[in-house]
KOLLO-217968 format. One record per residue (C-alpha): residue in one letter; x, y, z. Coordinates in steps of 0.25 Angstrom, whole numbers, padded with zeros to 4 digits, always signed. Layout:
% residues N
AXYZ
...
END
This chain:
% residues 214
M-0021+0098-0006
K-0029+0086+0000
D-0026+0078-0013
R-0011+0081-0011
W-0011+0077+0003
F-0017+0063+0000
A-0009+0061-0012
L+0003+0064-0003
C-0002+0053+0007
G-0002+0043-0005
I+0013+0046-0008
A+0017+0047+0006
S+0010+0033+0009
V+0019+0027-0002
V+0032+0034+0003
V+0029+0030+0018
E+0025+0016+0014
L+0038+0013+0006
V+0047+0020+0017
G+0040+0012+0028
T+0041-0001+0020
F+0056+0000+0017
V+0059+0004+0032
Q+0052-0008+0037
M+0058-0018+0026
G+0072-0012+0028
S+0072-0018+0042
K+0072-0032+0037
D+0063-0037+0048
T+0049-0042+0049
H+0044-0032+0039
S+0052-0039+0028
L+0045-0052+0029
T+0035-0058+0020
W+0027-0071+0020
T+0038-0077+0011
S+0048-0074+0021
S+0055-0086+0027
D+0055-0091+0041
A+0069-0087+0043
S+0066-0073+0038
I+0054-0071+0047
V+0062-0076+0059
K+0074-0067+0056
A+0064-0055+0054
F+0057-0058+0067
S+0070-0060+0075
H+0072-0045+0079
H+0064-0033+0083
A+0059-0023+0073
T+0066-0010+0073
T+0061+0004+0074
V+0062+0005+0058
V+0052-0005+0057
W+0042+0003+0065
V+0045+0015+0057
G+0042+0008+0044
A+0029+0003+0050
Y+0025+0017+0054
L+0027+0022+0040
E+0019+0011+0033
I+0007+0014+0042
L+0009+0029+0039
S+0009+0025+0024
M-0004+0017+0025
G-0011+0029+0031
L-0006+0038+0020
F-0010+0028+0009
L-0024+0027+0015
A-0026+0042+0015
F-0021+0042+0000
A-0030+0031-0004
I-0043+0037+0002
W-0040+0050-0004
L-0037+0044-0018
C-0050+0036-0018
T-0057+0049-0015
R-0049+0058-0025
L-0052+0048-0036
G-0067+0049-0035
G-0071+0040-0023
G-0084+0032-0026
L-0085+0017-0025
F-0071+0015-0030
G-0066+0025-0020
S-0072+0018-0008
I-0066+0005-0012
G-0053+0011-0014
R-0054+0018+0000
G-0058+0005+0006
M-0046-0003+0000
A-0037+0008+0005
V-0042+0007+0019
A-0041-0008+0018
N-0027-0008+0012
T-0023+0001+0024
A-0029-0007+0034
V-0023-0020+0029
G-0010-0013+0027
M-0010-0009+0042
V-0013-0023+0046
S-0001-0028+0038
L+0008-0018+0044
A+0003-0021+0058
L+0007-0036+0055
L+0020-0031+0050
D+0023-0023+0062
T+0018-0034+0071
S+0029-0043+0065
A+0039-0032+0068
Y+0035-0030+0082
L+0035-0045+0085
A+0049-0047+0079
G+0060-0051+0089
H+0050-0057+0098
A+0052-0072+0095
L+0040-0073+0086
P+0037-0087+0081
T+0040-0088+0066
S+0026-0093+0063
T+0020-0081+0069
A+0030-0071+0062
R+0027-0078+0049
A+0012-0076+0051
L+0014-0061+0054
V+0022-0060+0041
T+0012-0067+0033
L+0000-0059+0039
N+0007-0046+0036
G+0010-0051+0021
A-0004-0055+0019
T-0010-0042+0024
F+0001-0034+0016
I-0003-0041+0003
T-0018-0038+0006
T-0015-0024+0005
W-0010-0026-0009
F-0024-0030-0013
L-0031-0019-0006
S-0022-0009-0013
A-0026-0016-0026
F-0041-0014-0023
F-0038+0000-0019
L-0031+0003-0033
L-0043-0004-0040
A-0053+0005-0033
V-0045+0018-0036
A-0042+0014-0051
P-0056+0017-0056
L-0057+0030-0048
A-0044+0034-0055
L-0048+0030-0069
A-0061+0037-0067
Q-0053+0050-0065
G-0045+0048-0077
R-0032+0044-0069
R-0029+0032-0078
I-0015+0029-0073
V-0019+0029-0059
G-0031+0020-0061
W-0025+0010-0070
S-0012+0009-0062
A-0020+0006-0050
V-0027-0005-0058
A-0014-0011-0062
I-0008-0010-0048
A-0020-0017-0043
A-0020-0028-0053
E-0005-0030-0051
T-0008-0031-0036
L-0019-0041-0037
V-0012-0050-0047
G+0002-0048-0043
G+0000-0048-0028
A-0007-0061-0029
A+0003-0068-0038
S+0016-0063-0031
P+0013-0055-0018
T+0028-0054-0015
N+0032-0047-0028
L+0020-0042-0037
G+0012-0039-0024
Q+0023-0030-0018
L+0025-0023-0032
S+0010-0020-0032
S+0012-0013-0019
M+0023-0004-0025
F+0015-0001-0037
T+0003+0004-0028
L+0013+0013-0020
I+0018+0019-0033
W+0003+0020-0038
V-0001+0028-0025
V+0011+0038-0028
G+0007+0039-0042
V-0008+0042-0039
C-0004+0053-0029
I+0004+0060-0039
A-0007+0058-0050
L-0018+0064-0041
L-0009+0076-0037
R-0007+0080-0051
R-0017+0090-0057
E-0028+0085-0066
P-0025+0088-0080
R-0033+0099-0086
R-0043+0094-0097
A-0043+0102-0110
P-0056+0110-0112
V-0066+0103-0121
P-0071+0112-0132
A-0085+0115-0133
V-0093+0109-0144
A-0101+0120-0152
END
């Protein structure tokens, strides 16, 4: 029952994260800005106050981070713990902490919108948010690299090697093209979380008895 609850936390974190993101992005305000946005786009986004919808989306994203942290710590323990488990838990905590900072900067921008904020200050907030957000990608990659050997040691090859592949795509693609390959790696990570939850909820296959040698 405990495993089911924590696995459901992982699935719920992905669902809540996606809903929260789409709710905020749909408002077309400061949450839609990136460091590549033009000055005109920044001025337009900061020209009006944030709506209630934005704060609903922010609440959902915070909730998602808490659910992910519970899932990540359980996963590292469930797969065997040890040194790699400790590293994985540390990366999950760091990822959640930096993600909270990124979200705080995002919400600060939304709160200050409509208060005649100078364009240079608004761009600084947007850039800081983007930098902290990208940092979470690399922390996610380190988390995946810590979990991979644990999964492989338990014979879960798909879980382990997919974690390595996503981590490699994040480390290489995120550095080469943050706005495209980096965003894609985030989506791959969310899909991986759901897949791992489903895999760990399934019963272990029964091994055929080995005949005794006379």
